[in-house]
C-alpha positions as CSV (number, residue, x, y, z in Angstrom):
1,M,52.4,-12.9,-13.8
2,K,52.4,-9.3,-13.8
3,S,55.5,-7.7,-14.1
4,V,56.4,-3.7,-13.4
5,L,58.6,-2.4,-16.3
6,N,60.1,1.0,-15.6
7,I,61.4,3.3,-17.9
8,T,63.3,6.2,-17.8
9,A,64.2,8.7,-20.7
10,A,66.6,11.2,-19.4
11,G,64.8,11.7,-16.1
12,A,63.4,10.6,-12.9
13,V,60.9,7.8,-12.9
14,V,58.0,8.5,-11.4
15,A,56.0,6.6,-8.3
16,L,52.7,4.2,-10.4
17,A,49.7,6.2,-9.9
18,S,46.7,3.7,-9.2
19,S,44.6,1.8,-11.2
20,A,41.5,4.9,-11.6
21,A,40.4,5.6,-15.0
22,L,42.3,7.8,-16.8
23,A,40.8,11.4,-16.3
24,V,41.7,13.0,-18.8
25,D,40.3,14.5,-22.4
26,Q,41.3,13.7,-25.6
27,G,42.7,17.3,-25.9
28,Q,44.8,16.7,-23.2
29,A,45.6,13.5,-24.2
30,M,46.8,14.7,-27.8
31,Q,48.9,17.5,-25.9
32,A,50.7,14.5,-24.1
33,M,51.4,12.7,-27.7
34,N,52.6,15.6,-28.7
35,G,55.6,16.2,-26.4
36,L,56.4,12.7,-27.0
37,V,57.6,13.3,-30.8
38,G,61.4,12.6,-30.7
39,H,63.8,10.7,-30.6
40,W,64.5,9.3,-27.2
41,E,67.5,7.1,-25.7
42,A,66.7,4.8,-22.0
43,T,68.7,2.6,-20.0
44,G,67.6,0.6,-16.9
45,T,67.8,-3.2,-16.0
46,T,64.7,-6.0,-17.1
47,P,62.6,-7.0,-14.3
48,E,61.1,-10.8,-13.4
49,G,58.2,-11.7,-15.7
50,M,59.1,-11.2,-18.7
51,Q,58.6,-13.6,-20.8
52,L,61.6,-13.8,-23.8
53,I,63.8,-11.3,-22.1
54,K,65.8,-12.6,-18.6
55,S,65.8,-10.2,-16.1
56,G,68.0,-8.7,-14.4
57,T,69.6,-7.8,-17.7
58,N,70.9,-4.6,-18.2
59,Y,69.7,-2.9,-21.5
60,T,69.5,0.6,-23.7
61,L,66.3,1.7,-25.7
62,D,66.1,3.6,-28.6
63,E,62.8,4.9,-29.6
64,N,61.4,7.7,-32.0
65,Y,57.8,9.0,-32.3
66,Q,56.2,10.7,-35.0
67,W,52.7,12.3,-36.0
68,T,50.5,10.4,-38.9
69,D,50.1,13.0,-42.0
70,D,46.4,13.7,-40.5
71,R,48.3,13.4,-36.7
72,S,45.6,11.7,-35.1
73,A,48.0,9.0,-34.3
74,L,52.0,8.7,-33.3
75,L,54.2,6.2,-34.8
76,V,56.3,4.4,-32.9
77,N,59.3,2.5,-33.4
78,W,61.7,1.1,-30.6
79,T,64.7,-1.2,-30.3
80,M,66.4,-2.9,-27.5
81,Q,69.7,-4.2,-26.7
82,S,71.5,-5.3,-23.8
83,K,74.7,-3.5,-22.3
84,G,77.7,-4.4,-21.7
85,D,80.9,-5.9,-23.8
86,I,78.8,-7.4,-26.3
87,E,75.7,-5.5,-27.2
88,I,72.9,-8.1,-28.3
89,P,69.2,-7.1,-29.4
90,L,66.6,-8.3,-27.1
91,S,63.7,-6.0,-28.7
92,W,62.2,-4.0,-31.5
93,G,59.3,-3.1,-33.8
94,S,56.4,-0.6,-34.6
95,G,53.5,0.4,-33.4
96,M,51.6,3.8,-32.8
97,M,49.3,5.2,-30.4
98,R,45.5,7.1,-30.5
99,W,42.9,8.4,-28.6
100,S,40.5,6.0,-28.3
101,E,36.7,7.6,-28.4
102,A,35.4,4.1,-26.9
103,D,37.4,3.9,-24.4
104,K,38.1,7.7,-23.2
105,T,42.1,6.8,-23.3
106,L,44.8,6.6,-24.9
107,I,45.9,2.8,-26.9
108,Y,49.0,1.3,-28.2
109,E,49.1,-1.4,-30.3
110,W,52.2,-2.7,-31.8
111,S,54.4,-5.5,-32.9
112,G,57.6,-6.4,-32.9
113,Q,60.4,-8.9,-31.9
114,E,61.3,-10.2,-28.2
115,N,64.6,-12.5,-28.2
116,G,64.2,-13.5,-32.0
117,T,60.6,-14.2,-32.0
118,S,57.7,-12.9,-32.6
119,V,55.1,-10.5,-30.0
120,H,52.6,-8.3,-30.5
121,G,50.2,-6.8,-28.1
122,S,48.3,-4.1,-27.5
123,A,48.4,-1.2,-23.7
124,T,46.0,0.9,-22.5
125,C,47.3,4.2,-20.6
126,A,45.6,4.1,-17.0
127,S,47.8,7.6,-15.9
128,M,49.5,10.4,-17.3
129,T,51.6,13.2,-15.6
130,T,52.7,16.2,-17.3
131,N,56.5,14.0,-18.0
132,S,54.9,10.9,-18.0
133,L,52.4,7.4,-18.9
134,R,52.0,4.3,-17.2
135,W,50.5,1.5,-20.0
136,E,48.6,-1.4,-19.1
137,T,50.2,-3.8,-21.5
138,E,49.3,-7.2,-22.9
139,A,51.6,-8.9,-25.1
140,T,51.2,-12.0,-26.8
141,D,54.1,-14.3,-28.6
142,R,53.7,-16.6,-31.4
143,L,53.2,-19.8,-29.3
144,G,49.9,-17.6,-28.1
145,R,51.6,-17.5,-24.3
146,T,50.3,-14.1,-23.3
147,T,51.6,-11.7,-20.4
148,W,50.3,-8.8,-18.8
149,F,52.3,-6.4,-17.2
150,T,52.6,-2.1,-16.2
151,V,54.9,0.1,-18.1
152,T,55.9,3.2,-16.7
153,T,57.8,5.5,-19.6
154,T,58.7,9.3,-18.2
155,F,60.0,12.2,-20.2
156,P,61.8,15.1,-18.9
157,N,60.0,18.1,-18.6
């Protein structure tokens, strides 16, 4: 099952683009990555199809992006928790986003926990605009269960 998760950081969610190959070069991709650097907060509701997090859960997401010393990749750290009277950790972890010369696109590899279960995954940037990235994502938990989903992250201009 493939689910769609739209994450918006102080901006509007954009419509999903087609699955066509990403038509940017490394320079454009690195410039887009530069726009991600910083601290971002978002809120939303989890969709159906997320393997380890109940659908319909209101959440807050806190993400930090920073360049590696050689500026070849972004280091990403995140925490996601339920939103409401009692805030419960839902997901946390870290990853690295970089340009893949072989794939001619941005890739993101990460590991963390969702509801206390170890999970790792990778994502390929399927499309980007000046303020959004759409990722085709694969996640595998410690029991070997794999989920595929699409994430669109939108940032303010």
